[in-house]
Each structure stands twice: as structure tokens, then as C-alpha cells.
N, C-alpha and C positions, 0 to 999 in steps of 0.2 A: 642310089637315086632319090629323090626328098620324097617322102607320100607313097614309095612303093611299095606293096603290100608283100611281106613272106611268109609262103603256104605255111611254116612253122610258128614261126615269131610274131602275127600281124604287122603293125608298123616297122619298117627296117628301120625306121629314122627314130632314133630313141628320144631326140631332144626335136621335140615338132617347132614350127613359124611362133612367132609372137601374138599375129593375128590372123586370125582365123577368117575365111572365105564368108563367115555367115555375118561379119560385121561390114566389110567394104569390098565391095565392085565396083569399079572402076572410078571409086570417090564418094559416094554414095552411099547412104546407111540404109539397112534392112533391118526387117523384125521392129519396125516402129513400137511396135503393142507390146515388146516384150523387152525386160532391164535384162540387157545383155553381161547383167553381175549378180544374174540368176545362176547359180551353181548346177542347179538341176539341168541347164539347158548347156550345160560345158561336157564334152567327151576327153577336153586336150584341160587339163588344171593350169597350166601355162598364159590361158586367155585370163585367169581372173584376175590379174593383174591391172589388164583396163581399166578406166576410167571410162564415165558415160560420158560420150561427148557434151550431150544438153545436159549435161549438172551444173549447177549454180555453186557459187563461191560457196555461199551458205549453206548447200548441203552437203559441199566437199568437204567444210570446218566440221559439222554434226559429225559424219560417218568417220573421220579419220581415226584412226585407229582398230575398228572395228569389222568394217565390210573388207574393208583393202590390205591392213595389214594383219588383222588381228590383236586380241587384249589379252595383255598378261594373264588378265583372269580368267580366260577363257579353261572350263575343266580339261584337267588330265592333260597341261595343254605341252609338256613335258612328254607323255608318256603313251599317249595313245598312238595307234599305230595309221598309216595315210588309206584315203578311202578304196576299196577294192576294185577300184577303176587303175588303178595305178599300174598291177601286176599285168604282166604279159604272159603272152601265150609258150610256155617251153614246153614241148613236146616232152613226156612222161611224167610231168610233174603238173599237170591239168587240174589238180584236186588242191594243189598245196596252196593253201593261203599262209597268214603272217602267226596263224598257231601252228604248233609242232605236231608232226605227223609222222611216226614210224612206220618206218620202210623194210617188211619184210623179203627175210633174203631169196633168191631167186632160186625155186626149184631146179637139183641137177638131178637129169635121168643117169642112173647108171650105165654103161657101157660096158660090153665084154672084155673091152682093156682093162676099164678102171676095175672091174671086179677080177680078172686076173692080177692087176697089180695090187690090191687089195689082200688076197690072199697070199702074195709074198710077203706084203706088208705084214702080215698077223704072224706068217710063220719066222720073221725077224724079231717081231715083239715079246715072242716067247723067253727070246735070249736078255730079254728087259727085266722080264721080271724077277722077282728077289726073295726065296724063300727059303727060312731058313725051318727046316723040318721038326730039329730038336730044341724045345726050347729050354733056353737058357735058366736056371734056376739058381734065383740068388743066395748065398751063402749069407743065410741071416743067424745068429746066435742067440741064445739068451741072453746074453749079455749085452750085446748091442743094441738089442730092442729096450731094457733098460736104460743104457747110457745115451739113448737118441731120447728116450721118454723124460728121464733128468734135466738134459741139457733145452727142452723146449720148455718144462713146465718153471725152470729159473729164469724166464723171459718172463713170463705173467706174474702179475703182483698179486693177483686173488687166487692164484695155486700155490699148496704148500708143499717143500719138498723134501717131507721127513716121508709122506708116503710112498715116493718114488724111488726117495735109498732104501726105505726098509723093506719094499713090498720083495714077495716069491714069485718069479715067471714059472708058469705053470706047464704052461703050453705053447708054442708057435705054429699058428694054423697057417699054411701057405694055399693062397686062394687068387692066381692072377686074372685080373682084368683084362676085356680084351675092348678095344676101341679103333674100331672100322670108320675111316673118314674118307669122303668122293666128290672132290672138286673139280669144276666143270667151267672153263673160260670161255666165257660166250662176249661176241660183239654184236653191238644194235648199234641200226642208223638209223639218225629223225632229220627231215628236213622243214627248212620253211623258210618263207619270205621276211630278210632284214631290211632295215637301211642303216646310212648312215653317212653327212654332211660330206657334200664330194662340193672342195677347193679346190679344181682344175685338175690336169693332168689326164691320162690318156684311161680309158676305162677297157675292158675283155669283156666287150657287147656280144652279140649276137651275130655279130659281120665278122667274126671271125672264129666262127667252126660251132661242128653242134654239139647242144650240152651233154654230157656224162650223166650216165644215170647214178642213185646213190650208191649201185655196187659195184660200178664201174670204174670209181674211184679208188686207185692202189694207194693203201694207209694201212701202215705195220707199227704195232703194239713197241713200246720201246722195250718190253720184257716181258716173259711169259708171265702169268699166274700175276698179274701183278692189277690193280683198279687204276682208271687213265680215262682221262675225258681230251676229246682232240675237236674241235671247231676250225673248221675251212672251207674256204669259197667256191662254189661249184663254178666251173670255168664258165665263160662265156654266157654269163646270164646277167651280165650291169647292163642298166640302164638308168638315164639321168634324169630327173622329173621335178618338176617345181616345186619346194615345199610347200608342203600342206597345211603347215603351220600358220606363216607369216604370208601364204600366198603369194610365194616369191620374189620377197618384197625386201627379206634378210633383217628386217626388224618387228618387233612388237611394242605397244602401246605401254609406255613407262606406267606402273601400276601404282608406284609412288606420288607421281605428280600428274596422273592421269592424261599423262601427253602435254600437259601445259611448258613443261621444262624448268617450273618452279613452284617453290613450296611455301607456305608461311614462315615465317622467321620464328624459332622458338623460343627465343629469347625477347622478343616485344608482343611477341604476338599477335603480327601485322600491325600495331598499332604505332611504329615509327619511333615513339620516343618511348624512353625507357624511367621510370620513377625509383630513386633513392632517396637515401636520407639527404644528401646535397641537394637534390633539386630533380629536375627533369632535362635529360637530354636524349638528345639524338641518337637512336639507335646503332651503337657501333660495328652489327656485325651484318648489318643488310645495308647499311647508307651506299654503298657502294655497288649494290645490285645493279645488274644490265635491266632488270624487270622490276624498277621501279622499287622505292620505299617500303619496308613489312613484307619480302619477300626475297626468298634466297635461289640458291639456283641449284636444282635438283643434285645430290650428290649421285643418285644412284643411275641416272642416263648422264648425267654429267652437263644437265642444259639442254639437250637436244629430243627428250619429250619422248625418244622409244630408246630401246634396250637393245641386243643383237638376239637373234631367235634362239633358242636354245637346242632346238633340234636341226638347225643347218648348219648353226653358229655362226649368222649374220654372212653365208654364201649367197642364200635366197635357194638354191638347189640341195636336193638327195640324192644320193646313189641308191640306187634299189637292186638286189641281187639275192639267189637263192644262197642259203648258206646249208652245210652238214654239219651235224654232230653226231661223233663215233666216239661211242663209249663201249669200254672193255673191263669185265667184270668178274669175280671170283664170285662163284657159289659155290655153298659149303653143306654137303648132308654129309649126317654121322649117326652113328647107330653106339653104345654101350653095353657091351654083356659085363656085369658085374653079379658076382652073389655072396657078399657079406655083408651087403645092403649099405656101403658104403656110400655118401652123394657123389655124385655122377660128373659132379662142377669138379670135383676131387681130383680124379682120372685123368680129366681133359687137359689140366692145367700142370702133369706131372710128365718128365719123360719115363721113358721104359724100352723097350726091344721092335725092332721093326723086325716084323717079321713074313711080310709082303709090302709090294709096291709094284708099281704096273703108270706106266703113263704114254697116252697114242691120241692121237686124232677121235677114235673112237674106241673107249673101250668095253670091255665083257662083264659081266659078271663073276664074281669069284667062283671058283670048282675046283680048285684043289687044295683048300684050308679046311681043315680038323672040323672045326666049330661049322654045325649044323645052323645055328644061328645066325654066326656071321655072314655063311651062305645065302641065307632066307633074306636077309639084311639086305644083299650087296644087290640081290637080284631086285627086289623091290625099289630102290635106290636108283640104281643105276638104269632100269627102264623108264622112273618116273621122271630123270634130267634129259632122257632123249624124245621125251614128250610133251616137255614144259615149255620149251622156248619157242614158241610158235613163230613170237617178232625177230629173233636173234638169231645169230648162227655158232655153231658151237666149232671152236677153234680146236679145243684140246683137253684132255678131260686125265685126273689122276685119281690114284686110290692106294691105300695102303692100311693095313693091320700094324697096328701097336700090343703090346702082350707088357700091360703095365704092372709089375710086381706088387702085392698087396697081402699083408699078414695079420690076422688076426691073433692078438699074444692075449694068452690067457694068469692073471695073477691071482694073487692070494698079500689080502693084508687086514692084521687083526681079525684074524677068523673069517673075514669077508671075500667074496670070488667077483673081481670084476675083470673086465676087458678094454684094449685099445688097439688103432689099428697102427701098421707101421707101413707108407705107401709109396711108391714110387723108387729110381732110381737113388733120388736124393734122401730118401728114408724120412719123407714127413710124418709127424704125427697126427693124428687125427681120435677123438675123445670124444665120444656121443655126450648129449646134455645130459647132467647129473650125475656120471656115472665115474667120475673123479672124488675119491673120501674127501681130499682134501681142498674143498674150494669154496670160497668167503663170500661169494657176488651171484649168488641165488642160479649156479647151474653157467655158469659160461662155457661157449663150446670149443675149444683147444685146436685151431685148425693151424 
């Protein structure tokens, strides 16, 4: 029923009548002392398209494209949001406007059944843990260390190969590095009002049912532990309104011709005639213009004096609705234990032996690994992640410990001792700055 109020959504009719009873009462005008086009008097934006009944022809000409249609020069005419009175009252979204608002997930109180199931799941998760107690020590000989260095040095123009060929390897000291990594996969939901041009067709408005709350809408990520963003429309929130930019007319006054439909001829500059070496002739470009000689049809508006409104795309109406933005993100924290003073970035980027890994909805800190530093780091990072995401929902967590082989190789060349490092299963070489005896470019670092 038109005009009938709904306790949850306000006016049940999303498209109010064009003429309000504020203006017409049995054919008689009301509020004679007030301008019916004063936007402050209107709760219904559709009525902004009404013309004053007592407006003179000169007044209509002066105000064309400003009060009724709006001009193309309006500030931010393509981007500004509709006024707040366009918003409908939707239960559960009372504080939501056109600015994005983050919605924290609902708090779930654990029940006895949940505790029992969680205990069972924890028991099952222990089978998912992969623990390699006996560390696999790589077989890395002195000759292989020398070959790896020679291979890398030969690729660098600023390093000589003579030292690598003639050096004598004195010692290979193996000291592995430990790389602990924790990943938490979180889901965040944000909502806001938005709008789009409405060019006809059915809408999913409040009359179709109750609008679901943000966390009641079922959306799953494409794959776990992969960043993703998805935007969906919230059902039963569509409402049709007159365009707030063109005030329901579908057009804006052309900025090129100021609404006249013509511009001064660029060839004769409005003089009708063109002068050249052969004499003075009538301008060929504007002589057939329907607006008169010296004037050309406006090419931007096709001589109509107005262009389509960019907000409603000429349809005169917009569809306001609530949208939900869902983002899935992987949050990573790590800790590297390295005892040979090699840069941590090098340990992160090479392969190693996976000594421990676990994946579950909620993980516990590592308690069965030999390194106490790793245990402490795991406890701190896991507790921090479980307390950090107040506006997001933790979907899954996983962590692992990698053992990265690192060897410090001590060598002697021309009675001088020095060293370099071999790290990772790829047997990459790291030479500290200024330590290689045959460098010719001010001590480059070989990575």
C-alpha cells in the first residue's frame, strides 16, 4: 500500500509519488510564502523536479540548468554521494552510511558440545603434525664448497677466479638456521550504502523479506590461504530514488555551450565572413547552422543544450542499496634463529628441511621442538595473532619450522685466512663485504 509505513524500513513504497500533498489540495496551492523548490522543505527528492506554478518565462530561462537540472560545473558532480535522507532504515544497519564500516564477527559462546568436539578435533590434529626428530645433516665436503664458490665467482666480473682456484679449504663448520613461520587466514567484512543508475527492471527491495546481517550471508573463499576480495549486494535493501545530481531530470546543462546549444564559430570567430588573400567570403563552416551565421552547433551536447547525467546515465533514477565487501587475507609472522651472522633475508629465500608443520582452525604454540628459542617465539606469535584480529574472523592457522643448512667455510690463500658461507639446499654462496681477496670494485657483496 503506497505511503504505508513499515516498522523496520520506514516508507514501504520505494518510489513516492511525484506530487506531494504539500503543494496540491483540491487544486489549491498551499504555502504561498515558501518556495516549493527550496530543497530544505523536501523530504522527498522526487519533488525537486516540480516547477513553480507562478514562475514567469524569464525566470524559467534564467534558472534553466541550475535549479532544476543542475549544471555540469557542480562541484564533484560525478563523485559526491546522495544526501543522507536518501538512506532507508534497515534493521541491523542503522549506523551505516555511504562510508565503509567494518563489522566485527559475532561472539560465539562455547557450549559443552563444542568443547567435546574441540577436544576430539585436537586429538585428530596431532596426527597432522609432521615432526622429524633426527635432523638430516647435508653431506657437504670441502671440494664441493670450493666448486660452489668458483661457480659463483666466475659469474661476477668484479671478482677474480684465481683465488677461488688456488685457495686451500681449512674447515667446514656446519651450523643450521631455524626458520619459524606462522600464517593466519582471516576474513573481514565491511558494509556501506552505495548507488548505481537504475534503467528499469525489478528490484530486490524490503518487500521481499528481511535484510540478512553481514555475517549471516554465506560466502566462502575460492581457496584457503589465498588473498581475495569479493563485493556482494545485500539482499532486500534496494530502493529507487530520483537522481540527486540532475534532480530527476536525467540531464545536466552542457558546460561547453552553457545550455545554449551553440558555440561561436572557431573559423570566423563569429564574424560570419572569412578574409584571405582572395578577398572576403562568407564562412563555409557556419553558413548552414540552424542557430544563425557565426554560430556552430555544440558538438558535445549535439545542440541539445544538455548532456546525460553521469550519475544516473540519463535515466533520472538511481538504485540505492547496501553492499558487503568481504576480504580474505593471509597474515604472516616469522622468527629466524641464525648463529653464524648471515643476513636473515638469505635464510628466508632458500629451501630447507621441514621439521614441523601443523594446520588447523586454531593452533597451539609448539611444545615438542628441541630449540627453546623456537618454542618461545611460537608462543609469543601465536598468542599475538589470537588477540590481534578483533574486527576479523580467524578461519584457519598453520605454522611450520624449517631447518636451513648453513656452513661457514674457512680457507687460506697467500698465507691469509678468510671465510665465506654456503647456505640452503641450493648451495648458494654469501661472501661478507670486503672479505674476498680478489675484488676490484670496492668490496662488492656476492649473494
